[in-house]
N, C-alpha and C positions, 0 to 999 in steps of 0.2 A: 203700489205701496212704496213709500219713501223710506225704506229701511236704511239706516245710516250705513254708508259704504264700508267704513272701517269695521263695523260690527258684522256686516255680511261677509267680510274677508275671513273671519274666524268662526263662521257658523258651524262648520264641521267639527271644530274643537268643542264648541258648546254642546253639540250632540253627544260627543264622547263624554264630556263631563256629566251630562244628564243621565246617560245610560250607566255610567259608573255608579252614580248615586242611586239609581233605580235598583241596582243589585244589592245594596246594603241598607235597606230601610230600617229606621230606628223609631221607636215609639215615645210619645210624651216628651218628658224632659231629658230622656236618655240619648240625645243626638250627639254622642261623643265622636264617632267616626265621621259623621256628616260635618260637624263643626270643624274637626281637624282638617278635612278636605277643603272646606271653605277658607280656613286660615292659610293653608298652604298656597292656594290660588291667590289670595289677597296679597300675600308676601311677594309672590312672583310678579304681580301687577304693580307693586310699588306704592300701595296706598300709604298714607302718612301715619295713621294710628290704627292699631287693632286692639280692641278691648274684649277679652274673653271671660267666660264664667258668669255671665249675666243670666239670671233665671237658670242657673246651673250650667247649661250648655249654649246659651245664646251668645251671639257675637255682634259687636258694633264696630264698623270700620269707618274711619274719617278720611275724606279726600278733600284737601284744600284747593280752592280755586285761586284765581288771580284777582287780588283786590279784596277789600273788606265787604262784608255782607252777612246776612243771616245764614242759618243752617237749615237745609231741607232734608227731611227724613224719607227714606224709601225702605219699605219692609217686604221681606219674603219669609214664608214659613218653611220649616225644614222637616217636620215629623211625618211619619207614615201611619198606616192603619193596621189593626190586627185582623187582617184578611188573608186567606190563602190565595195566591195569585193564579189566574187562569188565562193569562194572555198568550202563552206559548212562545213568547219572545225569546230570542237567544240570549238576551241580557236580563232575563227575568230574575226576580228576587232570589237571593241565595239564603234568605233567612226564613225558616219554616214558620208559616202562620203570620207573616207580616209582608206588606207590600205598599208601594206608593200608589194607592188607589184614588188619590185626590189630586195628583199632579204637583205636589210640593217639591219634588225633585226638579220639575220644570221651572217652578217659581224661583227656586234657589239659583238655578242656572241662568235665568233671565237677569237676576240681580248681579250675578257674577259677571255676565256679559257687559252690563252697564258699568260695573266697577272697572273693568279692564279699559274700556273706552274713556271713562272720565279721568282715570289716573294717567292715561297717555296724553290726553288733549288738554284738560283743565281749562276749557273755554267757558268758564263761568266765574262768578265772584262768590265770596263767602265760602261755605263748606257744604259738602254732601255727607250725610250720615246714613250708612247702609246697615240696615237692621236685619240680622238673620235670626229668626225666632223659633224656639222649640215649642212643642205642646200646644199647637192650635187646635188639634182634634179633641184633645182631652187634657184639661188642666189649666187652660186660660193663660198660656205663656205670655201673650201680649200684655195682659193685666199685671202679671208678675214683673215683667220688664219695666212697665210704667211705675209700679210700686217701688221698684228698686232704683227709680230716679233717672231713667235714661233721658227723659225729655228735658229736665233741668240740667243734668250733668253735661249733656252735649248741646244744650241751648237750641234744641230743635224748635223751629217756629211753625212748621206745618209738616204733614206727613201723608204719604200716599202708598197704596198697595194695589195689586192687580191679581186676579184669579182667572185661570183658564175656564172656558165655558163649552162643554160638549154640546154638540148639535146646534151651536151658533156658527154660521159660516166662517171659514178660516179668515182671520184678520179683521173681523168686525169687532168693534169695541163699543160696549154699552155701559151706561151708568145712569144715575138720576140724583138730583138734589134732594136733601132730606133723607128720611129712612130708606135704606136700600135692602137691608136684611133684618130679620126679626130678632126679638129677644127669645131666648130659649129657657124654659123652666122644666123641671122634671118632678114627677110625683111618684111615690110608691105607697102602697096600702097593704098592710099585713092584717089578714082576717083570721081570727082564732075562733074555732068551734069546738066540737067534741066528736072525735072519730068513733068508728065502730064498724060492725058488719053491715054491708050494703043491703042485706036482706032484712035488717032491723032498723030502718031509718028513724023510727019513733023513739029509739033509745039514744039517738045521736043529735047533735046540733050541726047541721050540714054547712060547712064554709063554702062549698062549691056553689050552691044555690045562692048564697049571700053574695059571693063574688060576682056571679052573673047579674044579679040585681043591681049591684053597684056600678058595673060596667054599662049596663043599659041606661041607668039614670045619668051617668056622666055624659051620655050622648045628648041630653037635653040642654046642657049648658050653652052650647053654641046656638041651638035652634030656638031656645026659649028664654034665655037670660041675657043674650048679647044682641046689640044692634046689628041688623043684617048687612049694613053697608060698611061696617068696620071689619078689619082683617083679624081673624082668630082661628087657629087650628088646635084641636085637642085630640090626640091619638093615644089610645090604649095599645101598647105594643107588646106587653108580656102578661100572661097569666100562667102561673105555675102552681100545680096542686096534684095530689094523689100519687099512688104508686101501683095500684092494681084495680081490676074491674070490679072486685067484690069487697072493696074497702072504702068506706067513707073516711076521708082524711081528717086530721085535726085542724089543718090550716090551709090557707091559700094566699098567694102573693100576686099583686097587681102592680104594673109599672106603666108609665106613659110619659108623654111629652106635651108641652103647651108652647105654642108659638104666637106671639103678639107683638104690638108696637107701643102700647100705651100702658104705663104703670097702673092706671085706674082699671084697665082690663085685667091685668095680672091680679090686682086686689080682688076683683069680682070673682075671677076663676078660683082663686085660693079659698075665698069665703064659701063659694058654692060647693066646692069639693069637700070642705069640712062638714057642711050641713048634710050633704048627700051621704058621706061615710057614716056620720053619727046616726042619721035617720034610718038608713038601710040596716045598720048593725042592730039597732033597736027592733026594727021590724022582723028581722030573721033570728034574733036572739043570740047573736054572736058578739064578739068584741072586735073592733077594727081600729087600727092606728094609721093615721095619714102622716107622711113626711113630704113636705113641699119645699123644693129648693129652687131659688132663682139663680140661674147660671148666667150665660153671656147676655149683656144688655143689647138693645137694638143697635145696628150699625147705621149711624146717621152721618151722611155726607154734608159738609159745609157747602152752601149754595155757591159762594164765590169761587171756592177752590175747585168745585165740580165743574163749573163753567170753564175755568182755566184748564183743567185736565182734559176736558173735551176738546178745547181749542188745540192743545198739543196733539191729541189723538188724531184730529182731522189732518194735521200736517203729516203725521206718520203714515196713516192708512188711507187717507182721502175722506172728504166730507161725506160722501155717499155711504161710507162704511162705519159711521159713528151715529149712535142714537143716545142722546144725553137726557132722555126723558122716558126711560123704560119703566115698566111696572116693578114695584118692589117685590122681593121674594120672601118666602116663609122660612128659608134656611137661616142659619145663624153663623156668626163669624167673630172670633175674638179680637180682630182688628178694631172692633167697637170700642175697646178700652183705650186704644191709642187715639181714636177720634174723639173720645170724651176729654182727653188730655190736651189735644191740639186740633186746630181746624185742618181739614184735608179731605181726601176723597178715596173711594174704593171703586174699582172698575172691573169689568169682565172682558176677557179677550177670547173671541171665538176660536175653537180648534177643530171645527168640522164635525161630521157625523161619527157616531161611535157610542160605546157604552158610557153611561153616566158616571159621575164621580161616586166613589164608594162601591162600585161594582167590581167583582174579581177579574173582569176582562178589561177594565179601564186601562188606558195607557196615554200618557201625555204625548201630544203631537209635536215632534221636534221642529217642525216647520215654523211654528209660531214663536219659538224662543228668541230669534233675532228681532222679531216685531216688538215683543215685550221689552227686550233690552233697549231697543231704539226709543221706545216710549219713555222709559225711565231716564235715559240719557238726555233726550230733548226736553223732558220736563225740567231737569236741573238747569240746562242751558237757557231755556226761555224764562224760567222763574227768576233766575239770578244772572242776568246778562253780564258778560265780562266787561269790567271797567265802566259800566254804565248801569249800576244797579238801580232798579226802581221796583218798589213793591207792587205785585200784581194782585 
């Protein structure tokens, strides 16, 4: 691996930054302490501009290179998850019920590592815009930052991001042109019946049986309404109803998620859900209301920028450790909003075997932080060569 020597020199400091951030997880847009730490470090590094308060707690730092040229954007997410940590680490979360279970503490650290190097060396033309974003897990912070005008305000021409990947070998980097992660929609269904004594079901209108019928019918959308060769996942994840074994409740609640890549598929799913809910409600004599919400769009990599990012990755980790044509995933990512606004690419960096993201025992592997920082640094240097700028 060709980790940048200067970044390797302060790898231990990066580990300390990451473990400090790990102990103070913050949720959603409330990344106040995290953003303050980021700003403190950026000031130490001597970046040229620091812009705070974007999307409430987001930060954009500008580093000027040598000579004219465009601005390249690099993004890291900062927020944590509402999960009770079970790593047993000495640097475990000090915030009850919250932890960095997706490695955003590591992503922030990687971008800080790149910021330090770029501010010291400035071996590039144009500018680098370092985007520290809140609310990736919930709230679409990337979309809010785009809506607040960061792409135009800082004249960002293209944008890149990287996520850790548990159970991918350490140091391997994977990506793909086109869609890499799915759109995510959510649905909820409120079923209203008539409760009563469980020994007298004839005097009730049972929402539990109706809810079961609705859930069973939802399973036919993928198997009977959708082309088998296209990607679609529909998962019912919550059913809440009842309070005792001898009471038929008044109502039931159903919740779930839809993952897809094509707006036409989203239209089909929403239409079928409406028909199923209406039909099943009529069949069981209940009323049922569907709420369908389209959340993050699919994350779509620009083909040219993906090829360029893969070229940089091969320089950093070796050609044998880069796969630039992996299968797309059904997870979702709000970096999609930035890729809608500007061409760019999203990549995954292997961190070795261990618990998956969003698991209470997950922990970011500090060994890969210098690799990610080196990738970001070389991305800037190769995209915008010093005194010899040429668009890639």
